[in-house]
N, C-alpha and C positions, 0 to 999 in steps of 0.2 A: 549395574542394577536400577540407579536411581532416574538415569537418564532414560529406561525404560517405563519407567516406572510414573516418572513427568509423561512421556509420550502416551502413556496409554491412556492418564487422567485427561490430556487435550482431548484426546480421542472421544473417549468419555462426554467429556461437557460439551462436546461440539455436535454430537448424536443426540445429547439430551437437549441441548438448544433445540435443534431442528424439528426437536418430537414434539417441544414444545409450541412451536411454532405448529407446525399438523394441528395439535391438539386444539390450539383455538382457534382453527377457522375449522375445525370435524363438522359442525352444521353449516358449512358452507361448500362441501366436496360438490354440490352439482353448480353451484354459480364458479366455483373454478375448473371443470371441464367445461362448458359453457364458455369461457373466454378463453377458455384454448383453443377450441373450436371457433372462435369465431377472430382469433389473432390475425392481424393484417401484417402477412409475410415481408410485404415490400418495406413496412418500416421497422420490421424485425431482422431481417438482413442489415440494413442503414445504420439499427442498432448497435450488431456483433461485427460490420467493418470498424467501426470508428472507435469502439471499445479496443478494437484489436489496433488504430492508428496511435490511439494512445499509452497503452503499452510500447508499444512496436520505438513511440517519440522517446522513452527513455533513453535512448539509445544518444538522442543530441543532451538532455542535459546531465549526465552524466559521463559524455566522450569530450565536452567541453572542459570542465573540471579533469578529466586526466591530461587535455594537452595544457593547462595549466602547470605541470610538473615536464612538460615535450615527450609526452608519451603518446603518439600521435596515430591511433590502433584506428583501423579502417571499420567504418559505421556497420559493414556487414557481421564480421566480427562480433561487433559488440550485442549487435543483434541477434544472433542467433545465442550468445551469452544471458543475457538480459532474457529470453526468451525461456529458456532451461532453468533459471532463475524460480522465474514466474512457475513453473512445473514444480519446483523443488516447494517453494513456497504454497501452495493451494491444493496437490496430489499426493505429496509424499508423507506420512507422520513420522518423519524424522527430526534429531535435534538438530542435522545439516539445512541449516534454509537456505533460501537462494543468495543472499546479500552472501554469506560465504562460500557459495560454488562460484559469483561471479569472481570475488578476492581471488580465489585457485584457479579459477581459467585464465585470467590476465597475467597473474604467476607463473603459470605453469608453460603458457603458451605465448606468453611477450613479453616475460622475464619484467615485469612490473613489480617491484617488492610488496610485499605483503605490508610493509606498513602504510604506503604509499598508497597501495589500493586498496587498504582496509580504510583510508582516510577519506578518499574520493568517493567509497560508497556511502560513508557516516554523513559527509559535505553533503551528498545527493539526496538521502533521506534527509538530512535537515529539511533543505532547501522544498524538500516536498512537502513537509510537516509545516512550514513557513506558509506554504500556498495556502494551504487549506485553512490557517489562521489567518492568512489575509481575506479569502473568500467569506468565514465568520464573521469579521468584520464589516464588511460588505453587505452582508445578509444583513447584522444588527442593523445599518444605516436603512436597510431598504425596509424594514419595522417587520420581517419574519421572525422576531424573537419574540413576538405578542403572540406568537401561536402559543408558545412552551408555555407550560404552569412555571410557576413561582420554582420550585423544589428543581425541575427537571435544568431551569435555568441555571439557578446555584451550583447547580452539580456540573453543568458544561462549563461555566464560568471558573469553576475549582481547576478542574480539569488543565484546561486551556492554563492557569495560574501556574498548575504543575509543571504542564510543560515549557514553557518560557524557562523556570526554577531550573530544571534539566537541562536545557540548553544551554544557560549561562554557569552553570556548572562545571559542565564539559567544558567548554572553552573560557573561563574565566576562574578556574578551580582557589586560586586565591584567597578569592573574595569568600568563599567557602571553607577554606585555608584545607582544602581536600590533600594539597601538596604536605604539611604539617601530618596530617594523618597516615601518609604512607612512607613516609619515616619514621613514625612511629613503631610502627607493628612490624616484627621481623620480619612477616610472612609476605611480607610484601618486595622484600630484599631481593628477590632473585627478577622480578618482575618490572624493577622502578625501575633500570636503565632504560629497558624496552617501552613502556608508558611515559617515560620522558621523549623518547624521540619521537613517538608518534604522537604525542599533543605537540608538539615541537612543529611537526611537519601539519597535524589539524589547524594551528592557530595561523602557522604561515599565507592561508587564504585569507585570511585578512589583509593582505599583503596585494591583492589579485583581484581586486574588486569588482572591474571590468570579466572575468572569468565569471564570477557570482552572479552577476547582472544577466548576462548571457543566458546560464544555466536557469535563475528564477524567471527570465523570459521564457524561455523553453518549459517552464513547469506551469507559467499559466496557460498557454497554448495547449498542453497535455490537457488542461481542466476543463478547456472550450471545448475538449475531444468529448472527453466524459459526457460534461451537460450535454452536449450534442444524444450521443449515445444514450441517455436518459430518457432526454425526451421524444428519442424514437422508441422507447419503449412504452414509453406514455399514449403514445400517440399508435402504437401497433394494439395497446387495448383501450384503446378511444376514454380514455379517461382527458379531464380536463384542468391537465397543470399547465401553468405557466410557464415556459423555459427558466424564471430566475429563479422560479423554486427550487431547485436544483442547486443555485450558488449557496442555497443551505443544509441541503437533504445532503450533497457528496462528500463535503467536509465533517459533515456531523459524523457519517455512518465511518472514515477515514477515521475518525480519534477515536472512535469505541473501537474500531476493528484490532485496533495498534495494541489493545489493552492484551498480553500473552499468556490465554487463560484455553484457547484454541489451537486447532492447526487449520494456516493461514486465517485465522479470522471467520472460520465457516461457524454459521449456528450463529454467532453475537452480529454479525455484521447483517445476516438475514431479518433477526428482531432487531436492529438498529436502525433498516431502511422500512421495514410493516411500519414502526413506533412513527417515525418522521412522515412517512405519506401519510399515514391517516389522521396526522395533524389540520393537515390541509384539506378535509372531510372527504377522503375518499375511502370507501369504503372495504372493512377487513379482509375480503376477499380475493377483491383487484389486488390490496395490497400484500397479499402474501404470494401469488399469482406474480406482481411485477420480483420479488425477490426469489423467483424459485428461476423467472426468466434472466435476471442477473447472476445469479448464481452456477447455470447452466451454460451461458455465456464466460464465464470463468474461467470451466471446468473443461469448458472446450477450449479453450486458449491455452490452460494448463498442459491440456493432452497433445497438441501442435508443439510446444515446449519438448515435453517427452518423448514426442517421435526423432525431432531435431537432436535430442539426447540420444537415441537409439543410433541414428546414420553416423553423427559424430563419433561413439566411441564403442558400440558392434560392430558396424559395418566397415566403417574405416577402418577402426584397431588403431587411430592414433590421436596425438592429442590435439591435433588442430586440421581440420581438412576448408576451412574458411583464412 
């Protein structure tokens, strides 16, 4: 019952945020329609291609972490798993996220223990977030933070600090005495051994620096592909946005979208994108259309993942066809 309520609440918030975005642009519908008519299909196609490549490149970031524990899984298998995970994250309003699916998939089909599979996904996500923080640091030195109001800049810095503290708490729980907390309450008695084993796997990556660095490098490459994609959307709309602007925009919307109050970040991501782009002098109508295009690309790639899911689990009726 609680899960259903939580899902319904996240759907409601997503729809409300999208409705708010449309409402704010109600006086610019004519400009939005004109923008759609004038879209450059060539640049739009490039935008979709590089967004798809960026999502597909997660295979390399994830795969190298699996290899750290001698799980050599084909890139094609990880690719279909990542795309189905993307489908779960963005098109299914369920409590089963794409990351859970990826862990399940490699457990069922490649015999990767759940704790090791979970650790690889957690580390992969952590590296992705650290890459976003790296980009924000670069954006700061490029002088892009000056476009933010003092309150917005302060809120962003606080969010970054909270993320850093969460990472420190995960990898160094003794600093926050979380181990004592687990030992104090009986409610944690059953899960304590499993958590200890999982945490051991997690922190063991500290001794596999080469794998972490390679995964981080792939993460940076993924961000370059996203920058090319967003820059191509700007060109498709005829916007005068320098490519380096997206060194700030991309990690900003990524950090906002991880707030777990919507379905797949839908609604909150689009509003954050409009907010960040208008900071650089882009009209509300153009920024809204930009966010709609990004959402359309995400949903389209999600549907591709859904088609792969159908082929894999319905037509083939097997655990794995790759």
